[in-house]
C-alpha positions in Angstrom: 104.8 114.2 114.7 104.1 111.6 117.4 106.1 108.8 118.9 107.1 105.6 117.2 108.4 102.8 119.4 111.5 100.8 118.3 110.6 98.3 115.6 113.9 96.6 115.0 115.0 98.3 111.8 117.2 101.0 113.3 119.2 100.7 116.5 117.4 101.6 119.8 118.0 105.1 121.1 116.6 106.7 124.2 113.8 109.2 123.7 111.7 111.5 125.7 108.2 112.8 125.3 107.8 116.5 124.6 104.9 118.7 125.4 103.4 121.2 123.1 104.9 123.9 125.3 108.4 122.3 124.7 107.9 122.4 120.9 106.6 126.0 121.0 109.3 127.4 123.4 110.9 130.4 121.6 108.6 130.1 118.6 107.4 133.7 118.9 110.8 135.2 118.5 111.8 132.6 115.9 108.6 133.3 113.9 109.4 137.1 114.0 112.9 136.4 112.6 111.5 134.3 109.8 108.9 137.0 108.9 111.6 139.7 108.9 113.6 137.7 106.3 110.8 137.0 103.9 111.2 138.6 100.5 110.1 137.9 97.0 112.0 135.2 95.2 112.4 133.9 91.6 111.2 130.6 93.0 107.9 131.8 94.5 105.6 130.6 91.6 107.2 127.1 91.8 106.9 127.0 95.6 103.3 128.0 95.4 102.5 125.4 92.7 104.3 122.6 94.7 102.6 123.7 98.0 99.2 123.5 96.2 100.1 120.0 95.0 101.0 119.0 98.5 97.7 120.3 99.7 95.8 118.4 97.0 97.5 115.2 98.2 96.4 115.9 101.8 99.9 116.7 103.2 98.9 120.2 104.4 96.3 122.9 104.1 96.0 125.2 101.2 98.4 128.1 101.3 96.9 131.1 103.1 97.8 134.7 104.0 99.0 135.6 107.5 95.7 137.2 108.4 93.8 134.0 107.5 96.3 131.9 109.4 95.9 134.0 112.5 92.1 133.9 112.2 92.2 130.1 111.8 94.4 129.6 114.9 92.2 131.8 117.1 95.1 132.9 119.3 96.8 129.5 119.6 100.6 129.6 119.4 102.4 128.2 116.3 105.8 127.7 114.9 106.6 128.7 111.3 108.7 126.4 109.2 109.7 128.1 106.1 110.0 126.3 102.7 112.8 126.9 100.3 113.6 125.7 96.8 116.7 123.6 96.0 117.8 123.8 92.3 119.9 120.7 91.4 122.8 120.7 89.0 120.5 119.2 86.3 118.0 122.1 86.7 115.4 120.1 88.6 113.9 121.9 91.5 112.6 120.5 94.8 110.9 122.0 97.8 112.5 121.6 101.2 110.9 122.4 104.6 113.6 124.1 106.5 112.9 122.7 110.0 116.3 123.9 111.2 115.5 127.6 110.4 112.0 127.1 111.9 113.5 126.0 115.2 111.9 122.5 115.0 115.3 120.8 114.6 116.5 122.1 117.9 114.6 119.4 119.7 116.0 116.6 117.6 118.5 114.3 119.2 122.0 114.2 117.6 121.3 110.8 116.0 118.2 112.2 114.3 119.9 115.2 112.7 120.1 115.1 109.0 123.3 116.5 107.5 122.8 116.9 103.7 126.2 118.0 102.7 129.3 119.2 104.5 133.0 119.3 103.5 133.5 116.2 105.6 130.8 114.1 103.9 133.1 112.7 101.1 135.7 111.7 103.8 133.0 110.0 105.9 131.8 108.0 102.9 135.4 106.9 102.1 136.0 105.9 105.7 132.7 103.9 105.7 133.8 102.1 102.5 137.3 101.5 103.8 136.0 100.1 107.1 134.1 97.4 105.2 136.6 96.7 102.4 138.4 93.3 102.6 142.2 93.6 103.2 143.0 91.7 100.0 141.4 94.5 97.9 143.7 97.2 99.2 146.5 96.1 96.9 144.5 97.4 93.9 144.9 100.9 95.2 148.1 102.9 95.1 148.8 106.2 96.8 148.2 109.2 94.6 151.0 111.8 94.4 149.7 115.3 95.1 150.5 117.8 92.3 151.1 121.4 93.2 
């Protein structure tokens, strides 16, 4: 991915440079686990179509079979990062690169970890809003009685 120095938009956080060996540590066993879990899916055609579009836009190479990948790599080590499909409530689908499952996320610092949704997310959002809400607006809110 490379290194980006602080440019004043986000707060400064310490970082360290990683070697390719750091990134590939444990990749062989992680790759084997991913390959063991692969199975046909109802989303395969959509995933292939989107992956080809990504390739056409220069984001990645064309999809290839494992034998072709190994031939292209000529013995070099690699880390698999599986893709998955998220189907939203409205039926739209999107492709997600699952870096956590691929082991790539293990090297991210805590501040860089992306948490899409957890049971705590709504409470965190409310706390963020409450922390910035002026005191005079609190009178508009009344406690809600819990119904059993």
